[in-house]
N, C-alpha and C positions, 0 to 999 in steps of 0.2 A: 643422269645426275647420280652421284654416289651417295649412298646413305651414310649416316653417322657411324654405323657399325663397320662399314667398309673402309672409311677414312681413318678410323681409330689407329693411331700410331704413325700416320703419314704426316711428317713434319717438313717444313721448308728446308731444314738442315740436311735432309736426305733427298732433295729434289734436284733433278738434272734435266737439261734440255738437250736432246740429241737430234742433230740435223744430218741426214744422210745425203751423200752426193747423188746426182742423177744416175751415175753409172753403177750404183749399188745393186747387186743381185744376190740377196740373202739366200735364195734357194741353191746357189752354187758356192756359197761361202765368200763371195766377193763383197766386201763391206768397207766403206770409207765415209768420212764425214768430219763433223765437229761436235764436241760435247762441251757443255758449260754447266758448272755447278751454280744453282740459283742464288744461294746466299753469298758465297765468297766471290762469285764471278770468275773463278779460275776456269780457264778454258784450254782445250787441247784439240789438235786434229788427230784422227786415227785412220789407220789403213787395214785394220784387222779387228776381229772381235776381241782378241787378246789385249790389244792396246787400248781399246775402249774400256774393257773391264779392269785393266790395270789402273787407268786414270780414276775410275769410279772407286775402286778399292782404296787407293792412296788418299783420295780426297775424303772419303768417309773416315778412314783411320785418323787423318789430320783433324777432322771435326770432333772426333771422340776425345782427342788430346788437347783441344782448344776450348777454354771456357767461352760460352756465348750467351747472349741475351735473346729473348724471344722478340723477334722483330715484327711478328704478326700476331 
């Protein structure tokens, strides 16, 4: 379990679920799956680390530009 000092700054607005396909082999750079933003429920599939990080970046930038209420 994480301590309060470890979780400081970790908010649901910045939380993602990443599900990797069975064929993912990170050690050789073969990565694919689905990613979902916890709060907005926006989701995308990815076939590379770049596309995964692009989705996360764009979603976080959108969250910064969108007023939100604390759901938790």
